[in-house]
Gaussian input, Z-matrix of N, CA and C with variables (Angstrom, degrees):
# hf/3-21g

backbone

0 1
 N
 C     1     B1
 C     2     B2     1     A1
 N     3     B3     2     A2     1     D1
 C     4     B4     3     A3     2     D2
 C     5     B5     4     A4     3     D3
 N     6     B6     5     A5     4     D4
 C     7     B7     6     A6     5     D5
 C     8     B8     7     A7     6     D6
 N     9     B9     8     A8     7     D7
 C    10    B10     9     A9     8     D8
 C    11    B11    10    A10     9     D9
 N    12    B12    11    A11    10    D10
 C    13    B13    12    A12    11    D11
 C    14    B14    13    A13    12    D12
 N    15    B15    14    A14    13    D13
 C    16    B16    15    A15    14    D14
 C    17    B17    16    A16    15    D15
 N    18    B18    17    A17    16    D16
 C    19    B19    18    A18    17    D17
 C    20    B20    19    A19    18    D18
 N    21    B21    20    A20    19    D19
 C    22    B22    21    A21    20    D20
 C    23    B23    22    A22    21    D21
 N    24    B24    23    A23    22    D22
 C    25    B25    24    A24    23    D23
 C    26    B26    25    A25    24    D24
 N    27    B27    26    A26    25    D25
 C    28    B28    27    A27    26    D26
 C    29    B29    28    A28    27    D27
 N    30    B30    29    A29    28    D28
 C    31    B31    30    A30    29    D29
 C    32    B32    31    A31    30    D30
 N    33    B33    32    A32    31    D31
 C    34    B34    33    A33    32    D32
 C    35    B35    34    A34    33    D33
 N    36    B36    35    A35    34    D34
 C    37    B37    36    A36    35    D35
 C    38    B38    37    A37    36    D36
 N    39    B39    38    A38    37    D37
 C    40    B40    39    A39    38    D38
 C    41    B41    40    A40    39    D39
 N    42    B42    41    A41    40    D40
 C    43    B43    42    A42    41    D41
 C    44    B44    43    A43    42    D42
 N    45    B45    44    A44    43    D43
 C    46    B46    45    A45    44    D44
 C    47    B47    46    A46    45    D45
 N    48    B48    47    A47    46    D46
 C    49    B49    48    A48    47    D47
 C    50    B50    49    A49    48    D48
 N    51    B51    50    A50    49    D49
 C    52    B52    51    A51    50    D50
 C    53    B53    52    A52    51    D51
 N    54    B54    53    A53    52    D52
 C    55    B55    54    A54    53    D53
 C    56    B56    55    A55    54    D54
 N    57    B57    56    A56    55    D55
 C    58    B58    57    A57    56    D56
 C    59    B59    58    A58    57    D57
 N    60    B60    59    A59    58    D58
 C    61    B61    60    A60    59    D59
 C    62    B62    61    A61    60    D60
 N    63    B63    62    A62    61    D61
 C    64    B64    63    A63    62    D62
 C    65    B65    64    A64    63    D63
 N    66    B66    65    A65    64    D64
 C    67    B67    66    A66    65    D65
 C    68    B68    67    A67    66    D66
 N    69    B69    68    A68    67    D67
 C    70    B70    69    A69    68    D68
 C    71    B71    70    A70    69    D69
 N    72    B72    71    A71    70    D70
 C    73    B73    72    A72    71    D71
 C    74    B74    73    A73    72    D72
 N    75    B75    74    A74    73    D73
 C    76    B76    75    A75    74    D74
 C    77    B77    76    A76    75    D75
 N    78    B78    77    A77    76    D76
 C    79    B79    78    A78    77    D77
 C    80    B80    79    A79    78    D78
 N    81    B81    80    A80    79    D79
 C    82    B82    81    A81    80    D80
 C    83    B83    82    A82    81    D81
 N    84    B84    83    A83    82    D82
 C    85    B85    84    A84    83    D83
 C    86    B86    85    A85    84    D84
 N    87    B87    86    A86    85    D85
 C    88    B88    87    A87    86    D86
 C    89    B89    88    A88    87    D87
 N    90    B90    89    A89    88    D88
 C    91    B91    90    A90    89    D89
 C    92    B92    91    A91    90    D90
 N    93    B93    92    A92    91    D91
 C    94    B94    93    A93    92    D92
 C    95    B95    94    A94    93    D93
 N    96    B96    95    A95    94    D94
 C    97    B97    96    A96    95    D95
 C    98    B98    97    A97    96    D96
 N    99    B99    98    A98    97    D97
 C   100   B100    99    A99    98    D98
 C   101   B101   100   A100    99    D99
 N   102   B102   101   A101   100   D100
 C   103   B103   102   A102   101   D101
 C   104   B104   103   A103   102   D102
 N   105   B105   104   A104   103   D103
 C   106   B106   105   A105   104   D104
 C   107   B107   106   A106   105   D105
 N   108   B108   107   A107   106   D106
 C   109   B109   108   A108   107   D107
 C   110   B110   109   A109   108   D108
 N   111   B111   110   A110   109   D109
 C   112   B112   111   A111   110   D110
 C   113   B113   112   A112   111   D111
 N   114   B114   113   A113   112   D112
 C   115   B115   114   A114   113   D113
 C   116   B116   115   A115   114   D114
 N   117   B117   116   A116   115   D115
 C   118   B118   117   A117   116   D116
 C   119   B119   118   A118   117   D117
 N   120   B120   119   A119   118   D118
 C   121   B121   120   A120   119   D119
 C   122   B122   121   A121   120   D120
 N   123   B123   122   A122   121   D121
 C   124   B124   123   A123   122   D122
 C   125   B125   124   A124   123   D123
 N   126   B126   125   A125   124   D124
 C   127   B127   126   A126   125   D125
 C   128   B128   127   A127   126   D126
 N   129   B129   128   A128   127   D127
 C   130   B130   129   A129   128   D128
 C   131   B131   130   A130   129   D129
 N   132   B132   131   A131   130   D130
 C   133   B133   132   A132   131   D131
 C   134   B134   133   A133   132   D132
 N   135   B135   134   A134   133   D133
 C   136   B136   135   A135   134   D134
 C   137   B137   136   A136   135   D135
 N   138   B138   137   A137   136   D136
 C   139   B139   138   A138   137   D137
 C   140   B140   139   A139   138   D138
 N   141   B141   140   A140   139   D139
 C   142   B142   141   A141   140   D140
 C   143   B143   142   A142   141   D141
 N   144   B144   143   A143   142   D142
 C   145   B145   144   A144   143   D143
 C   146   B146   145   A145   144   D144
 N   147   B147   146   A146   145   D145
 C   148   B148   147   A147   146   D146
 C   149   B149   148   A148   147   D147
 N   150   B150   149   A149   148   D148
 C   151   B151   150   A150   149   D149
 C   152   B152   151   A151   150   D150
 N   153   B153   152   A152   151   D151
 C   154   B154   153   A153   152   D152
 C   155   B155   154   A154   153   D153
 N   156   B156   155   A155   154   D154
 C   157   B157   156   A156   155   D155
 C   158   B158   157   A157   156   D156
 N   159   B159   158   A158   157   D157
 C   160   B160   159   A159   158   D158
 C   161   B161   160   A160   159   D159
 N   162   B162   161   A161   160   D160
 C   163   B163   162   A162   161   D161
 C   164   B164   163   A163   162   D162
 N   165   B165   164   A164   163   D163
 C   166   B166   165   A165   164   D164
 C   167   B167   166   A166   165   D165
 N   168   B168   167   A167   166   D166
 C   169   B169   168   A168   167   D167
 C   170   B170   169   A169   168   D168
 N   171   B171   170   A170   169   D169
 C   172   B172   171   A171   170   D170
 C   173   B173   172   A172   171   D171
 N   174   B174   173   A173   172   D172
 C   175   B175   174   A174   173   D173
 C   176   B176   175   A175   174   D174
 N   177   B177   176   A176   175   D175
 C   178   B178   177   A177   176   D176
 C   179   B179   178   A178   177   D177
 N   180   B180   179   A179   178   D178
 C   181   B181   180   A180   179   D179
 C   182   B182   181   A181   180   D180
 N   183   B183   182   A182   181   D181
 C   184   B184   183   A183   182   D182
 C   185   B185   184   A184   183   D183
 N   186   B186   185   A185   184   D184
 C   187   B187   186   A186   185   D185
 C   188   B188   187   A187   186   D186
 N   189   B189   188   A188   187   D187
 C   190   B190   189   A189   188   D188
 C   191   B191   190   A190   189   D189
 N   192   B192   191   A191   190   D190
 C   193   B193   192   A192   191   D191
 C   194   B194   193   A193   192   D192
 N   195   B195   194   A194   193   D193
 C   196   B196   195   A195   194   D194
 C   197   B197   196   A196   195   D195
 N   198   B198   197   A197   196   D196
 C   199   B199   198   A198   197   D197
 C   200   B200   199   A199   198   D198
 N   201   B201   200   A200   199   D199
 C   202   B202   201   A201   200   D200
 C   203   B203   202   A202   201   D201
 N   204   B204   203   A203   202   D202
 C   205   B205   204   A204   203   D203
 C   206   B206   205   A205   204   D204
 N   207   B207   206   A206   205   D205
 C   208   B208   207   A207   206   D206
 C   209   B209   208   A208   207   D207
 N   210   B210   209   A209   208   D208
 C   211   B211   210   A210   209   D209
 C   212   B212   211   A211   210   D210
 N   213   B213   212   A212   211   D211
 C   214   B214   213   A213   212   D212
 C   215   B215   214   A214   213   D213
 N   216   B216   215   A215   214   D214
 C   217   B217   216   A216   215   D215
 C   218   B218   217   A217   216   D216
 N   219   B219   218   A218   217   D217
 C   220   B220   219   A219   218   D218
 C   221   B221   220   A220   219   D219
 N   222   B222   221   A221   220   D220
 C   223   B223   222   A222   221   D221
 C   224   B224   223   A223   222   D222
 N   225   B225   224   A224   223   D223
 C   226   B226   225   A225   224   D224
 C   227   B227   226   A226   225   D225
 N   228   B228   227   A227   226   D226
 C   229   B229   228   A228   227   D227
 C   230   B230   229   A229   228   D228
 N   231   B231   230   A230   229   D229
 C   232   B232   231   A231   230   D230
 C   233   B233   232   A232   231   D231
 N   234   B234   233   A233   232   D232
 C   235   B235   234   A234   233   D233
 C   236   B236   235   A235   234   D234
 N   237   B237   236   A236   235   D235
 C   238   B238   237   A237   236   D236
 C   239   B239   238   A238   237   D237
 N   240   B240   239   A239   238   D238
 C   241   B241   240   A240   239   D239
 C   242   B242   241   A241   240   D240
 N   243   B243   242   A242   241   D241
 C   244   B244   243   A243   242   D242
 C   245   B245   244   A244   243   D243
 N   246   B246   245   A245   244   D244
 C   247   B247   246   A246   245   D245
 C   248   B248   247   A247   246   D246
 N   249   B249   248   A248   247   D247
 C   250   B250   249   A249   248   D248
 C   251   B251   250   A250   249   D249
 N   252   B252   251   A251   250   D250
 C   253   B253   252   A252   251   D251
 C   254   B254   253   A253   252   D252
 N   255   B255   254   A254   253   D253
 C   256   B256   255   A255   254   D254
 C   257   B257   256   A256   255   D255
 N   258   B258   257   A257   256   D256
 C   259   B259   258   A258   257   D257
 C   260   B260   259   A259   258   D258
 N   261   B261   260   A260   259   D259
 C   262   B262   261   A261   260   D260
 C   263   B263   262   A262   261   D261
 N   264   B264   263   A263   262   D262
 C   265   B265   264   A264   263   D263
 C   266   B266   265   A265   264   D264
 N   267   B267   266   A266   265   D265
 C   268   B268   267   A267   266   D266
 C   269   B269   268   A268   267   D267
 N   270   B270   269   A269   268   D268
 C   271   B271   270   A270   269   D269
 C   272   B272   271   A271   270   D270
 N   273   B273   272   A272   271   D271
 C   274   B274   273   A273   272   D272
 C   275   B275   274   A274   273   D273
 N   276   B276   275   A275   274   D274
 C   277   B277   276   A276   275   D275
 C   278   B278   277   A277   276   D276
 N   279   B279   278   A278   277   D277
 C   280   B280   279   A279   278   D278
 C   281   B281   280   A280   279   D279
 N   282   B282   281   A281   280   D280
 C   283   B283   282   A282   281   D281
 C   284   B284   283   A283   282   D282
 N   285   B285   284   A284   283   D283
 C   286   B286   285   A285   284   D284
 C   287   B287   286   A286   285   D285
 N   288   B288   287   A287   286   D286
 C   289   B289   288   A288   287   D287
 C   290   B290   289   A289   288   D288
 N   291   B291   290   A290   289   D289
 C   292   B292   291   A291   290   D290
 C   293   B293   292   A292   291   D291
 N   294   B294   293   A293   292   D292
 C   295   B295   294   A294   293   D293
 C   296   B296   295   A295   294   D294
 N   297   B297   296   A296   295   D295
 C   298   B298   297   A297   296   D296
 C   299   B299   298   A298   297   D297
 N   300   B300   299   A299   298   D298
 C   301   B301   300   A300   299   D299
 C   302   B302   301   A301   300   D300
 N   303   B303   302   A302   301   D301
 C   304   B304   303   A303   302   D302
 C   305   B305   304   A304   303   D303
 N   306   B306   305   A305   304   D304
 C   307   B307   306   A306   305   D305
 C   308   B308   307   A307   306   D306
 N   309   B309   308   A308   307   D307
 C   310   B310   309   A309   308   D308
 C   311   B311   310   A310   309   D309
 N   312   B312   311   A311   310   D310
 C   313   B313   312   A312   311   D311
 C   314   B314   313   A313   312   D312
 N   315   B315   314   A314   313   D313
 C   316   B316   315   A315   314   D314
 C   317   B317   316   A316   315   D315
 N   318   B318   317   A317   316   D316
 C   319   B319   318   A318   317   D317
 C   320   B320   319   A319   318   D318
 N   321   B321   320   A320   319   D319
 C   322   B322   321   A321   320   D320
 C   323   B323   322   A322   321   D321

   B1=1.4484
   B2=1.5264
   B3=1.3331
   B4=1.4637
   B5=1.5207
   B6=1.3291
   B7=1.4626
   B8=1.5136
   B9=1.3210
   B10=1.4620
   B11=1.5262
   B12=1.3230
   B13=1.4756
   B14=1.5267
   B15=1.3183
   B16=1.4705
   B17=1.5220
   B18=1.3267
   B19=1.4638
   B20=1.5249
   B21=1.3192
   B22=1.4666
   B23=1.5220
   B24=1.3337
   B25=1.4669
   B26=1.5260
   B27=1.3289
   B28=1.4671
   B29=1.5286
   B30=1.3271
   B31=1.4588
   B32=1.5188
   B33=1.3205
   B34=1.4692
   B35=1.5176
   B36=1.3138
   B37=1.4595
   B38=1.5216
   B39=1.3133
   B40=1.4660
   B41=1.5221
   B42=1.3250
   B43=1.4570
   B44=1.5211
   B45=1.3122
   B46=1.4606
   B47=1.5190
   B48=1.3221
   B49=1.4585
   B50=1.5256
   B51=1.3231
   B52=1.4571
   B53=1.5124
   B54=1.3027
   B55=1.4613
   B56=1.5217
   B57=1.3337
   B58=1.4602
   B59=1.5177
   B60=1.3389
   B61=1.4601
   B62=1.5274
   B63=1.3027
   B64=1.4598
   B65=1.5201
   B66=1.3218
   B67=1.4599
   B68=1.5287
   B69=1.3221
   B70=1.4685
   B71=1.5263
   B72=1.3208
   B73=1.4672
   B74=1.5251
   B75=1.3309
   B76=1.4642
   B77=1.5225
   B78=1.3226
   B79=1.4721
   B80=1.5279
   B81=1.3176
   B82=1.4706
   B83=1.5281
   B84=1.3269
   B85=1.4608
   B86=1.5260
   B87=1.3229
   B88=1.4641
   B89=1.5221
   B90=1.3195
   B91=1.4670
   B92=1.5267
   B93=1.3218
   B94=1.4668
   B95=1.5240
   B96=1.3302
   B97=1.4615
   B98=1.5230
   B99=1.3240
   B100=1.4672
   B101=1.5367
   B102=1.3236
   B103=1.4597
   B104=1.5216
   B105=1.3298
   B106=1.4642
   B107=1.5270
   B108=1.3123
   B109=1.4662
   B110=1.5222
   B111=1.3172
   B112=1.4644
   B113=1.5246
   B114=1.3171
   B115=1.4608
   B116=1.5307
   B117=1.3173
   B118=1.4606
   B119=1.5217
   B120=1.3291
   B121=1.4622
   B122=1.5224
   B123=1.3197
   B124=1.4633
   B125=1.5189
   B126=1.3175
   B127=1.4594
   B128=1.5213
   B129=1.3284
   B130=1.4543
   B131=1.5103
   B132=1.3415
   B133=1.4631
   B134=1.5213
   B135=1.3263
   B136=1.4599
   B137=1.5272
   B138=1.3127
   B139=1.4629
   B140=1.5301
   B141=1.3493
   B142=1.4676
   B143=1.5328
   B144=1.3277
   B145=1.4644
   B146=1.5242
   B147=1.3116
   B148=1.4596
   B149=1.5291
   B150=1.3370
   B151=1.4719
   B152=1.5298
   B153=1.3256
   B154=1.4653
   B155=1.5236
   B156=1.3225
   B157=1.4645
   B158=1.5245
   B159=1.3144
   B160=1.4695
   B161=1.5258
   B162=1.3255
   B163=1.4707
   B164=1.5248
   B165=1.3309
   B166=1.4681
   B167=1.5255
   B168=1.3258
   B169=1.4610
   B170=1.5151
   B171=1.3263
   B172=1.4618
   B173=1.5202
   B174=1.3102
   B175=1.4570
   B176=1.5111
   B177=1.3234
   B178=1.4621
   B179=1.5214
   B180=1.3239
   B181=1.4585
   B182=1.5213
   B183=1.3281
   B184=1.4615
   B185=1.5259
   B186=1.3237
   B187=1.4690
   B188=1.5234
   B189=1.3206
   B190=1.4604
   B191=1.5285
   B192=1.3214
   B193=1.4652
   B194=1.5227
   B195=1.3069
   B196=1.4609
   B197=1.5284
   B198=1.3180
   B199=1.4653
   B200=1.5093
   B201=1.3259
   B202=1.4602
   B203=1.5227
   B204=1.3227
   B205=1.4657
   B206=1.5260
   B207=1.3253
   B208=1.4712
   B209=1.5264
   B210=1.3207
   B211=1.4677
   B212=1.5257
   B213=1.3249
   B214=1.4639
   B215=1.5259
   B216=1.3175
   B217=1.4657
   B218=1.5237
   B219=1.3302
   B220=1.4679
   B221=1.5188
   B222=1.3123
   B223=1.4543
   B224=1.5150
   B225=1.3230
   B226=1.4615
   B227=1.5241
   B228=1.3182
   B229=1.4602
   B230=1.5276
   B231=1.3184
   B232=1.4654
   B233=1.5258
   B234=1.3332
   B235=1.4631
   B236=1.5290
   B237=1.3132
   B238=1.4596
   B239=1.5303
   B240=1.3252
   B241=1.4571
   B242=1.5191
   B243=1.3216
   B244=1.4555
   B245=1.5155
   B246=1.3365
   B247=1.4670
   B248=1.5288
   B249=1.3264
   B250=1.4601
   B251=1.5125
   B252=1.3256
   B253=1.4670
   B254=1.5284
   B255=1.3225
   B256=1.4667
   B257=1.5290
   B258=1.3233
   B259=1.4726
   B260=1.5255
   B261=1.3217
   B262=1.4652
   B263=1.5306
   B264=1.3165
   B265=1.4644
   B266=1.5292
   B267=1.3242
   B268=1.4680
   B269=1.5229
   B270=1.3247
   B271=1.4671
   B272=1.5229
   B273=1.3190
   B274=1.4612
   B275=1.5292
   B276=1.3122
   B277=1.4666
   B278=1.5251
   B279=1.3248
   B280=1.4652
   B281=1.5194
   B282=1.3171
   B283=1.4632
   B284=1.5237
   B285=1.3217
   B286=1.4688
   B287=1.5260
   B288=1.3270
   B289=1.4643
   B290=1.5255
   B291=1.3177
   B292=1.4593
   B293=1.5156
   B294=1.3295
   B295=1.4619
   B296=1.5243
   B297=1.3231
   B298=1.4622
   B299=1.5264
   B300=1.3162
   B301=1.4672
   B302=1.5248
   B303=1.3161
   B304=1.4666
   B305=1.5266
   B306=1.3115
   B307=1.4661
   B308=1.5239
   B309=1.3099
   B310=1.4680
   B311=1.5246
   B312=1.3231
   B313=1.4684
   B314=1.5238
   B315=1.3160
   B316=1.4620
   B317=1.5240
   B318=1.3325
   B319=1.4608
   B320=1.5228
   B321=1.3213
   B322=1.4678
   B323=1.5137
   A1=110.98
   A2=116.91
   A3=120.16
   A4=110.13
   A5=116.21
   A6=120.60
   A7=111.89
   A8=116.34
   A9=120.58
   A10=111.18
   A11=116.92
   A12=120.42
   A13=110.64
   A14=116.40
   A15=120.17
   A16=110.29
   A17=117.46
   A18=121.22
   A19=110.45
   A20=116.37
   A21=120.11
   A22=110.85
   A23=116.93
   A24=120.22
   A25=111.95
   A26=116.97
   A27=121.70
   A28=112.88
   A29=116.75
   A30=120.04
   A31=113.41
   A32=117.10
   A33=121.28
   A34=108.33
   A35=116.35
   A36=121.51
   A37=113.60
   A38=117.43
   A39=121.12
   A40=109.68
   A41=116.61
   A42=122.28
   A43=108.40
   A44=116.12
   A45=121.79
   A46=107.52
   A47=116.58
   A48=120.82
   A49=110.31
   A50=115.67
   A51=120.84
   A52=114.31
   A53=117.54
   A54=121.12
   A55=109.92
   A56=116.45
   A57=119.92
   A58=111.60
   A59=116.83
   A60=119.95
   A61=108.80
   A62=114.97
   A63=120.89
   A64=112.40
   A65=117.12
   A66=120.54
   A67=110.89
   A68=117.48
   A69=121.32
   A70=109.82
   A71=116.73
   A72=121.08
   A73=109.96
   A74=116.56
   A75=120.24
   A76=111.08
   A77=117.68
   A78=120.85
   A79=110.93
   A80=116.08
   A81=120.89
   A82=111.09
   A83=116.74
   A84=120.32
   A85=111.22
   A86=117.30
   A87=120.28
   A88=110.96
   A89=117.13
   A90=120.36
   A91=110.26
   A92=116.61
   A93=121.54
   A94=111.52
   A95=116.96
   A96=121.64
   A97=113.35
   A98=116.19
   A99=122.29
   A100=111.25
   A101=115.31
   A102=122.58
   A103=109.90
   A104=115.99
   A105=121.29
   A106=109.51
   A107=116.20
   A108=120.90
   A109=111.51
   A110=116.78
   A111=120.82
   A112=112.19
   A113=117.81
   A114=122.30
   A115=112.79
   A116=116.87
   A117=121.56
   A118=111.49
   A119=115.67
   A120=123.18
   A121=106.32
   A122=116.35
   A123=121.33
   A124=109.68
   A125=116.34
   A126=122.66
   A127=108.21
   A128=116.68
   A129=120.17
   A130=112.76
   A131=114.27
   A132=118.64
   A133=115.34
   A134=118.48
   A135=118.32
   A136=111.22
   A137=116.09
   A138=121.38
   A139=114.60
   A140=120.53
   A141=118.33
   A142=113.53
   A143=117.37
   A144=121.57
   A145=112.52
   A146=117.39
   A147=121.55
   A148=114.75
   A149=120.67
   A150=118.56
   A151=112.79
   A152=116.81
   A153=120.32
   A154=109.91
   A155=117.18
   A156=121.20
   A157=110.86
   A158=116.47
   A159=120.56
   A160=112.99
   A161=117.62
   A162=121.32
   A163=113.96
   A164=117.51
   A165=120.72
   A166=112.58
   A167=115.29
   A168=121.25
   A169=112.95
   A170=117.66
   A171=122.67
   A172=107.99
   A173=116.17
   A174=122.10
   A175=109.70
   A176=116.35
   A177=120.59
   A178=111.13
   A179=114.53
   A180=122.18
   A181=109.05
   A182=115.48
   A183=119.90
   A184=108.61
   A185=116.45
   A186=121.61
   A187=113.21
   A188=117.52
   A189=120.46
   A190=112.63
   A191=117.06
   A192=121.30
   A193=109.87
   A194=115.63
   A195=120.84
   A196=108.94
   A197=116.86
   A198=121.59
   A199=113.57
   A200=117.44
   A201=121.51
   A202=110.91
   A203=116.53
   A204=121.27
   A205=109.62
   A206=117.13
   A207=120.63
   A208=111.08
   A209=117.58
   A210=121.81
   A211=112.51
   A212=117.49
   A213=121.50
   A214=113.99
   A215=117.25
   A216=120.83
   A217=110.46
   A218=115.95
   A219=121.24
   A220=111.05
   A221=116.56
   A222=121.91
   A223=109.94
   A224=115.85
   A225=121.99
   A226=107.96
   A227=116.55
   A228=119.76
   A229=109.58
   A230=116.16
   A231=120.48
   A232=109.77
   A233=115.16
   A234=121.03
   A235=110.93
   A236=114.36
   A237=121.11
   A238=109.22
   A239=115.52
   A240=120.37
   A241=110.51
   A242=117.53
   A243=121.80
   A244=113.86
   A245=116.43
   A246=120.42
   A247=111.50
   A248=116.27
   A249=120.34
   A250=115.39
   A251=118.22
   A252=120.62
   A253=111.75
   A254=117.27
   A255=119.81
   A256=110.51
   A257=116.99
   A258=120.41
   A259=109.84
   A260=116.78
   A261=121.07
   A262=110.65
   A263=116.21
   A264=122.39
   A265=110.62
   A266=116.62
   A267=120.82
   A268=111.29
   A269=116.80
   A270=119.88
   A271=111.55
   A272=117.87
   A273=121.54
   A274=110.43
   A275=116.13
   A276=121.32
   A277=110.39
   A278=117.18
   A279=120.58
   A280=111.32
   A281=117.29
   A282=121.46
   A283=111.00
   A284=117.01
   A285=121.08
   A286=111.18
   A287=116.32
   A288=121.07
   A289=112.20
   A290=117.22
   A291=120.99
   A292=113.13
   A293=117.61
   A294=121.79
   A295=114.64
   A296=118.04
   A297=119.97
   A298=112.16
   A299=117.13
   A300=120.23
   A301=110.84
   A302=117.12
   A303=120.58
   A304=110.76
   A305=116.72
   A306=120.26
   A307=110.36
   A308=117.06
   A309=120.64
   A310=111.40
   A311=117.21
   A312=120.23
   A313=112.20
   A314=117.24
   A315=120.20
   A316=111.32
   A317=117.04
   A318=121.40
   A319=113.17
   A320=117.25
   A321=120.56
   A322=111.68
   D1=-40.61
   D2=-179.70
   D3=-64.62
   D4=-44.89
   D5=179.16
   D6=-60.91
   D7=-40.17
   D8=179.40
   D9=-65.15
   D10=-43.43
   D11=178.98
   D12=-64.06
   D13=-43.19
   D14=-179.93
   D15=-63.88
   D16=-44.30
   D17=179.19
   D18=-60.80
   D19=-43.44
   D20=179.71
   D21=-62.66
   D22=-41.85
   D23=-179.16
   D24=-65.91
   D25=-25.12
   D26=179.09
   D27=-93.20
   D28=-1.54
   D29=-179.61
   D30=77.62
   D31=21.91
   D32=178.72
   D33=-81.34
   D34=120.18
   D35=-175.68
   D36=-84.95
   D37=-31.08
   D38=-174.11
   D39=-120.01
   D40=113.05
   D41=179.74
   D42=-129.03
   D43=124.95
   D44=178.84
   D45=-126.01
   D46=118.80
   D47=-178.17
   D48=-120.88
   D49=149.82
   D50=174.82
   D51=65.99
   D52=33.78
   D53=-179.84
   D54=-98.95
   D55=129.79
   D56=179.11
   D57=-75.50
   D58=-46.08
   D59=-178.05
   D60=-105.10
   D61=90.34
   D62=-175.50
   D63=-68.96
   D64=-26.95
   D65=179.82
   D66=-67.23
   D67=-37.36
   D68=177.56
   D69=-64.06
   D70=-44.11
   D71=178.86
   D72=-63.07
   D73=-43.43
   D74=179.91
   D75=-64.82
   D76=-40.14
   D77=176.96
   D78=-54.58
   D79=-47.21
   D80=-179.20
   D81=-64.34
   D82=-42.93
   D83=-179.29
   D84=-65.53
   D85=-42.82
   D86=179.11
   D87=-62.47
   D88=-40.31
   D89=177.89
   D90=-63.75
   D91=-42.90
   D92=179.80
   D93=-62.96
   D94=-39.18
   D95=-176.18
   D96=-94.48
   D97=-1.67
   D98=-178.91
   D99=56.18
   D100=50.39
   D101=178.82
   D102=-119.61
   D103=163.77
   D104=177.35
   D105=-109.62
   D106=164.06
   D107=177.30
   D108=-58.61
   D109=-35.57
   D110=-178.30
   D111=-62.85
   D112=-20.24
   D113=-178.93
   D114=-90.07
   D115=4.25
   D116=-174.22
   D117=-106.16
   D118=136.49
   D119=169.26
   D120=-113.30
   D121=135.56
   D122=-173.06
   D123=-139.87
   D124=137.19
   D125=178.78
   D126=-121.51
   D127=125.62
   D128=-178.10
   D129=-139.88
   D130=178.16
   D131=-177.02
   D132=-141.39
   D133=-11.94
   D134=-173.41
   D135=-139.49
   D136=173.92
   D137=-173.76
   D138=-54.35
   D139=-38.99
   D140=177.74
   D141=-61.55
   D142=-19.92
   D143=178.38
   D144=-82.65
   D145=-19.33
   D146=-171.15
   D147=-59.23
   D148=-44.80
   D149=178.99
   D150=-58.80
   D151=-37.07
   D152=179.17
   D153=-72.13
   D154=-45.78
   D155=179.72
   D156=-54.62
   D157=-41.10
   D158=-177.66
   D159=-74.84
   D160=-20.80
   D161=-172.07
   D162=-96.56
   D163=-29.22
   D164=-171.62
   D165=-83.28
   D166=169.37
   D167=179.85
   D168=-62.34
   D169=-40.85
   D170=176.15
   D171=-134.84
   D172=107.14
   D173=179.29
   D174=-117.25
   D175=111.92
   D176=-176.63
   D177=-118.92
   D178=161.11
   D179=177.54
   D180=-118.35
   D181=151.18
   D182=174.37
   D183=-77.29
   D184=161.17
   D185=-174.72
   D186=-56.88
   D187=-35.11
   D188=-178.22
   D189=-100.73
   D190=24.22
   D191=176.07
   D192=-67.52
   D193=161.72
   D194=174.84
   D195=-55.64
   D196=140.68
   D197=-176.79
   D198=-53.54
   D199=-42.50
   D200=-179.38
   D201=-63.24
   D202=-35.81
   D203=178.12
   D204=-68.52
   D205=-45.28
   D206=178.51
   D207=-59.04
   D208=-38.56
   D209=-179.37
   D210=-61.07
   D211=-30.92
   D212=-174.43
   D213=-102.99
   D214=-2.06
   D215=-179.26
   D216=-80.03
   D217=155.30
   D218=175.32
   D219=-69.23
   D220=-26.18
   D221=-179.87
   D222=-165.46
   D223=168.70
   D224=-178.63
   D225=-130.75
   D226=132.85
   D227=177.76
   D228=-70.14
   D229=156.23
   D230=173.58
   D231=-74.50
   D232=-35.84
   D233=-177.79
   D234=-81.28
   D235=151.30
   D236=176.50
   D237=-83.38
   D238=159.45
   D239=175.76
   D240=-58.22
   D241=133.86
   D242=-178.61
   D243=81.68
   D244=0.48
   D245=-178.39
   D246=-129.31
   D247=34.25
   D248=176.28
   D249=104.73
   D250=5.03
   D251=-178.81
   D252=-64.64
   D253=-40.83
   D254=-179.52
   D255=-65.17
   D256=-41.28
   D257=177.33
   D258=-62.10
   D259=-45.75
   D260=179.10
   D261=-58.64
   D262=-43.40
   D263=179.56
   D264=-61.90
   D265=-47.32
   D266=179.50
   D267=-64.17
   D268=-41.51
   D269=179.34
   D270=-66.74
   D271=-33.97
   D272=175.18
   D273=-60.32
   D274=-45.26
   D275=-179.98
   D276=-67.28
   D277=-47.89
   D278=178.94
   D279=-59.20
   D280=-40.48
   D281=178.62
   D282=-63.91
   D283=-44.44
   D284=179.64
   D285=-62.78
   D286=-30.70
   D287=179.04
   D288=-85.52
   D289=-6.24
   D290=-177.00
   D291=77.10
   D292=22.76
   D293=-175.33
   D294=-114.12
   D295=3.49
   D296=-174.96
   D297=-65.89
   D298=-45.08
   D299=-178.93
   D300=-61.11
   D301=-42.15
   D302=178.75
   D303=-64.12
   D304=-38.96
   D305=178.64
   D306=-64.75
   D307=-41.86
   D308=178.42
   D309=-68.38
   D310=-41.09
   D311=-176.33
   D312=-65.18
   D313=-21.51
   D314=177.63
   D315=-63.69
   D316=-18.00
   D317=-178.62
   D318=-103.13
   D319=1.85
   D320=-179.46
   D321=-90.96

């Protein structure tokens, strides 16, 4: 319930929690949205995340992710999960797109 409320407050339309096979869920979502794996950025921390991390265009692990997951990720956040890793991940993407300053200025 908390995750659902937080997602709604952030305008997140698609939230999937407690899924064992995340790749199956992602397959369905990509088909629904007509997107490819290369268009996906994903941040994970444990073995169930690994198939997705390895398949998507940008698959990263949080600093305190399982070692095996970190070994196979495209990159690792400086922040640990629950301590700013998601923000760091989003800012990395916004920066690469040239949109970070605009995102920050919306709060000034």
